[in-house]
C-alpha positions in Angstrom: 92.2 -5.8 14.3 89.2 -5.6 16.6 87.0 -8.6 17.5 83.3 -8.4 17.7 81.7 -10.6 20.4 78.0 -11.5 20.1 76.3 -12.6 23.3 73.2 -14.8 22.9 71.2 -14.0 26.0 67.8 -15.2 27.1 65.5 -12.7 28.7 64.1 -13.5 32.2 60.5 -13.5 30.9 61.4 -16.2 28.4 63.0 -18.3 31.1 59.9 -17.9 33.3 57.6 -18.9 30.4 59.8 -22.0 29.8 59.6 -23.0 33.5 55.8 -22.6 33.5 55.6 -24.8 30.4 57.6 -27.5 32.1 55.4 -27.4 35.2 52.3 -27.6 33.0 53.5 -30.6 31.0 55.2 -32.5 33.8 52.0 -33.7 35.7 50.6 -35.0 32.5 53.7 -36.9 31.6 53.8 -38.4 35.1 50.2 -39.4 34.9 50.8 -41.1 31.6 53.7 -43.0 33.1 51.7 -44.2 36.1 48.9 -45.5 33.9 51.4 -47.2 31.5 53.1 -48.9 34.5 49.7 -50.2 35.8 48.8 -51.6 32.4 52.2 -53.2 32.0 52.9 -54.6 35.5 49.4 -54.7 37.0 48.3 -53.5 40.4 50.2 -56.0 42.5 47.0 -57.9 43.5 46.9 -61.3 41.8 43.6 -62.5 43.1 41.3 -63.8 40.5 37.5 -63.4 40.5 35.8 -66.7 41.4 33.3 -66.2 38.7 34.3 -64.8 35.3 32.5 -61.6 34.4 31.2 -62.0 30.8 28.7 -59.9 28.9 27.6 -60.0 25.3 24.9 -58.1 23.4 23.2 -59.1 20.1 23.2 -55.9 18.0 21.3 -57.3 15.1 19.6 -60.5 14.1 19.0 -61.5 10.4 16.8 -64.5 9.3 17.5 -65.8 5.8 16.7 -68.9 3.8 20.1 -70.3 4.9 19.4 -69.8 8.7 20.0 -67.2 11.4 22.8 -64.6 11.5 23.6 -62.8 14.8 25.9 -59.8 15.0 27.2 -59.7 18.5 29.3 -57.3 20.7 31.5 -58.4 23.6 30.6 -55.7 26.1 32.3 -57.4 29.1 35.6 -56.5 30.7 37.5 -59.5 29.3 37.7 -61.6 26.1 35.2 -64.4 25.8 35.0 -67.5 23.7 31.7 -68.9 22.2 32.0 -72.7 22.6 28.5 -73.9 21.8 25.1 -72.8 20.4 21.7 -74.3 21.2 18.5 -73.7 19.2 15.2 -74.8 20.7 17.0 -77.0 23.3 19.2 -78.8 20.8 22.9 -78.2 20.2 23.5 -76.9 16.7 26.4 -76.4 14.3 27.5 -72.7 13.9 30.2 -70.6 12.3 31.7 -67.5 14.0 33.7 -64.9 12.1 36.4 -63.7 12.5 37.1 -66.1 15.5 35.4 -67.9 18.3 37.3 -65.8 20.8 35.9 -62.3 20.8 38.1 -59.6 22.4 36.8 -56.9 24.7 34.6 -54.4 22.7 35.1 -56.7 19.8 32.4 -57.8 17.3 31.7 -61.1 15.6 29.1 -62.6 13.3 27.6 -65.9 14.3 25.9 -67.9 11.5 23.6 -70.8 12.5 22.2 -73.0 9.6 19.0 -73.7 11.4 15.8 -74.4 9.4 13.5 -71.9 11.3 9.8 -72.1 10.6 8.0 -68.9 9.6 5.5 -67.7 12.2 7.0 -69.9 15.0 8.9 -68.8 18.1 12.5 -70.0 18.6 15.0 -69.7 21.4 18.8 -69.4 20.7 21.3 -69.9 23.5 25.0 -69.1 23.1 27.3 -70.7 25.6 30.8 -69.4 26.4 33.8 -71.5 27.3 33.2 -70.5 30.9 29.6 -71.8 30.7 28.0 -68.3 30.6 24.7 -68.5 28.8 23.5 -65.7 26.5 19.9 -66.0 25.3 18.3 -64.5 22.2 14.6 -65.1 21.5 12.8 -65.0 18.2 9.2 -64.2 19.0 7.8 -64.6 15.5 10.2 -65.9 12.8 10.0 -64.3 9.4 12.5 -63.5 6.7 14.4 -60.3 7.3 13.7 -57.7 4.5 16.7 -57.3 2.2 18.1 -54.0 1.3 17.2 -53.0 -2.2 16.7 -49.9 -4.3 13.0 -50.3 -4.3 12.8 -50.7 -0.5 15.0 -47.6 0.0 12.8 -45.6 -2.3 9.6 -46.8 -0.5 11.1 -45.9 2.9 12.0 -42.5 1.6 8.4 -41.9 0.5 7.2 -42.9 3.9 9.5 -40.4 5.5 8.4 -37.7 3.0 4.7 -38.0 3.8 5.3 -38.5 7.5 7.8 -35.7 8.1 8.1 -33.2 5.2 4.6 -32.9 4.0 2.9 -32.5 7.4 5.4 -29.8 8.5 4.9 -28.0 5.2 1.1 -28.1 5.7 1.6 -26.6 9.1 3.7 -23.8 7.6 0.7 -22.9 5.4 -0.8 -21.3 8.5 1.7 -18.5 8.2 -0.5 -16.0 6.3 -3.3 -16.5 8.8 -1.0 -16.0 11.8 0.3 -12.7 10.4 -3.1 -11.1 11.0 -2.8 -11.6 14.8 -2.3 -8.7 17.2 0.7 -8.5 19.6 -1.3 -10.3 22.3 -2.4 -12.9 19.7 1.2 -13.6 18.7 2.1 -14.0 22.4 -0.6 -16.7 22.5 0.8 -18.4 19.4 4.3 -18.4 20.9 2.9 -19.8 24.1 1.0 -22.5 22.1 4.4 -23.3 20.4 6.0 -23.6 23.8 3.3 -26.0 24.8 4.0 -28.1 21.8 7.7 -28.2 22.6 7.2 -29.0 26.3 5.3 -32.1 25.2 8.0 -32.9 22.6 11.0 -32.5 24.9 9.4 -34.9 27.5 8.5 -37.4 24.8 12.0 -37.2 23.2 13.6 -37.9 26.6 11.3 -40.9 27.2 12.0 -42.4 23.7 15.7 -41.8 24.2 15.7 -43.7 27.5 13.9 -46.6 25.8 16.7 -46.9 23.2 19.3 -46.4 26.0 17.9 -49.4 27.9 18.0 -51.6 24.8 21.6 -50.5 23.9 24.7 -52.4 25.1 25.3 -51.4 28.7 29.0 -50.7 28.1 28.1 -47.6 26.1 26.1 -46.0 29.0 23.1 -45.2 26.9 21.3 -43.3 29.6 24.4 -41.1 30.0 24.5 -40.5 26.3 21.0 -39.2 26.3 21.7 -36.7 29.1 25.1 -35.7 27.8 23.7 -35.2 24.3 20.9 -33.0 25.7 23.2 -30.9 27.9 25.9 -30.4 25.2 23.3 -29.5 22.5 21.6 -27.1 24.8 24.9 -25.4 25.7 26.1 -25.4 22.1 22.9 -23.5 21.0 23.2 -21.1 23.9 26.8 -20.3 22.9 25.7 -19.9 19.3 23.0 -17.4 20.5 25.5 -15.5 22.5 28.0 -15.2 19.6 25.2 -14.0 17.2 23.4 -11.7 19.7 24.8 -8.5 18.2 23.8 -9.6 14.7 20.4 -10.7 15.7 19.2 -7.5 17.4 16.8 -7.1 14.4 13.5 -8.9 15.4 13.1 -10.2 11.8 16.6 -11.9 11.9 16.0 -13.1 15.4 12.6 -14.7 14.4 14.2 -16.3 11.3 17.0 -17.8 13.4 14.6 -19.1 16.0 12.5 -20.7 13.2 15.5 -22.5 11.9 16.4 -23.8 15.4 12.9 -24.9 15.9 13.0 -26.8 12.6 16.3 -28.4 13.6 15.1 -29.5 17.0 11.8 -30.8 15.7 13.7 -32.5 12.8 15.8 -34.5 15.3 12.5 -35.6 17.1 11.1 -36.6 13.7 14.2 -38.7 13.1 13.1 -40.7 16.1 9.6 -41.0 14.8 11.0 -42.4 11.5 13.1 -44.9 13.6 9.9 -46.2 15.2 8.2 -46.6 11.8 11.2 -48.3 10.1 11.7 -50.6 13.1 8.1 -51.7 12.9 8.4 -52.6 9.3 11.8 -54.3 9.8 10.3 -56.7 12.5 7.2 -57.5 10.3 4.7 -55.3 12.2 3.1 -53.9 9.0 -0.2 -53.0 10.7 1.7 -51.1 13.5 3.9 -49.3 10.9 0.8 -48.2 9.0 -0.9 -47.0 12.2 2.3 -45.1 13.1 2.3 -43.3 9.7 -1.2 -42.1 10.2 -0.6 -41.0 13.8 2.7 -39.2 13.1 1.3 -37.4 10.0 -1.5 -35.8 12.1 0.9 -35.2 14.9 3.5 -33.4 12.8 1.2 -30.9 11.2 1.1 -29.0 14.5 4.9 -28.8 14.5 4.8 -26.8 11.3 2.5 -24.2 13.0 5.1 -23.8 15.7 8.0 -23.4 13.2 6.0 -20.6 11.4 5.2 -18.6 14.5 8.5 -16.7 14.9 8.4 -15.6 11.3 5.3 -13.4 11.5 7.2 -10.1 11.8 9.1 -10.6 8.6 8.4 -11.5 5.0 10.1 -14.9 4.4 10.5 -16.2 0.9 9.1 -19.5 -0.4 12.7 -20.8 -0.4 12.8 -20.2 3.4 9.6 -22.2 3.9 11.0 -25.0 1.7 14.2 -25.2 3.8 12.2 -25.2 7.0 10.0 -28.0 5.8 13.0 -30.0 4.7 15.0 -29.4 8.0 11.9 -30.1 10.2 10.6 -33.1 8.3 13.5 -34.5 6.2 15.2 -36.3 9.1 12.1 -38.6 9.3 13.4 -40.1 6.0 16.8 -40.8 7.6 15.0 -42.3 10.6 12.9 -44.7 8.5 16.0 -45.8 6.7 17.9 -46.3 9.9 15.1 -48.1 11.7 14.4 -50.4 8.7 17.9 -51.1 7.5 20.7 -50.1 9.8 19.3 -49.5 13.3 21.9 -48.7 16.0 20.3 -48.3 19.4 23.3 -46.5 20.9 23.4 -43.8 18.3 19.6 -43.5 18.5 19.9 -42.8 22.2 22.5 -40.1 21.5 20.4 -38.5 18.7 17.3 -38.4 20.9 19.4 -36.7 23.6 20.7 -34.1 21.2 17.1 -33.5 20.0 15.8 -33.1 23.5 18.5 -30.5 24.3 17.8 -28.6 21.1 14.1 -28.4 21.9 14.7 -27.4 25.5 16.9 -24.5 24.3 14.2 -23.3 21.9 11.7 -23.3 24.8 14.1 -21.1 26.7 14.4 -18.7 23.7 10.7 -18.5 23.2 10.1 -17.8 27.0 12.8 -15.1 26.8 11.1 -13.6 23.8 7.7 -13.5 25.5 9.2 -11.9 28.6 11.0 -9.3 26.5 7.9 -8.4 24.5 5.6 -8.4 27.6 7.9 -5.9 29.3 8.0 -3.7 26.2 4.3 -3.7 25.7 3.4 -3.7 29.4 1.4 -6.9 29.0 1.2 -9.5 31.8 3.7 -12.3 31.3 1.5 -15.2 32.4 -1.9 -14.0 31.3 -4.9 -16.4 31.1 -4.6 -16.3 27.4 -0.9 -17.4 27.5 -1.7 -20.1 30.1 -4.5 -21.4 28.0 -2.3 -21.4 24.9 0.4 -23.5 26.7 -2.3 -26.0 27.9 -3.8 -26.1 24.4 -0.4 -26.9 22.8 0.3 -29.7 25.3 -3.3 -31.1 24.8 -3.1 -31.0 21.0 0.2 -33.0 21.1 -1.1 -35.4 23.6 -4.3 -36.0 21.7 -2.5 -36.6 18.4 0.0 -38.9 20.2 -2.9 -41.1 21.3 -3.3 -42.0 17.7 0.3 -43.5 17.8 
């Protein structure tokens, strides 16, 4: 009776792959072990800082008939305890939820039953157990608007006629622009580039303002730059992946129009933030003035969105989507500014918007270069230069109204 012997052997290539996997995972495991050891046993240096490092940011302040409510974030490296609260140089009772000790990166709600006076200025001081003082001023006291269905609807209407309607009015220039010659369309694209050059600089500036007001622990300035860089690279990668499909000029123009609308939409989100914030802090006159200024300002953006579509025959549905994408975020901005403003996220959104607008400028410039070479037209003609200057000047002039 014969016996059959089965040998289970491993090929050299499989052994080699297994060894490579071990060497790929081993450094990561060792790094994790080192970090865990430092967290468990410390660095071996037991010296303590002579002065505790404490930092706290007030993310939101709400004034009601019952008093003042502060939503705070512990942005320091260690836990801190709120021991006392002073209002207008007098110690005052307060309640803090969930606890007086706020862990690092933890949030708490401080409620102060103080009888504030409408129209007056007040000064709130929060004192930690280590005697660190955190000041929060109230320039003009007034009751914080409460969220309601009516207010949400009114804010949506503001966003509609600040964002969607002006962009739609600008898109109505499309039939007129289709009559332009090739050189005329170059001038229109250069005009669009001028609009966007102003917008990208303005978006960066507004993003930096929100970054400065955001808690320092979140590195708001970095979020603006990272958001801009990543959105620029994302759109570049998207272009590269769709390049073979977008060889048709009609498809390429339609894609560019949608990207224009998306970038401008993120900018209009910021404009909505400004309007909503103005109403939330009681600056009704400023909010009304912003509405008028942004409405005039945004009509020119619709012209820029329509420019790449002139070689095709887009449907009314396409125009409707472009108006909604380009102007609709203004509604979300008004809601966010008036009801749930978050300065850190605002800085990030502005950065993303700036990167998207910068990438569209790059695409428009590439389109002008390509068409100029094909038609043997000068790239930087006096007409194109004048169009860029006109685009910047129009945006600057309408921004003065804001």
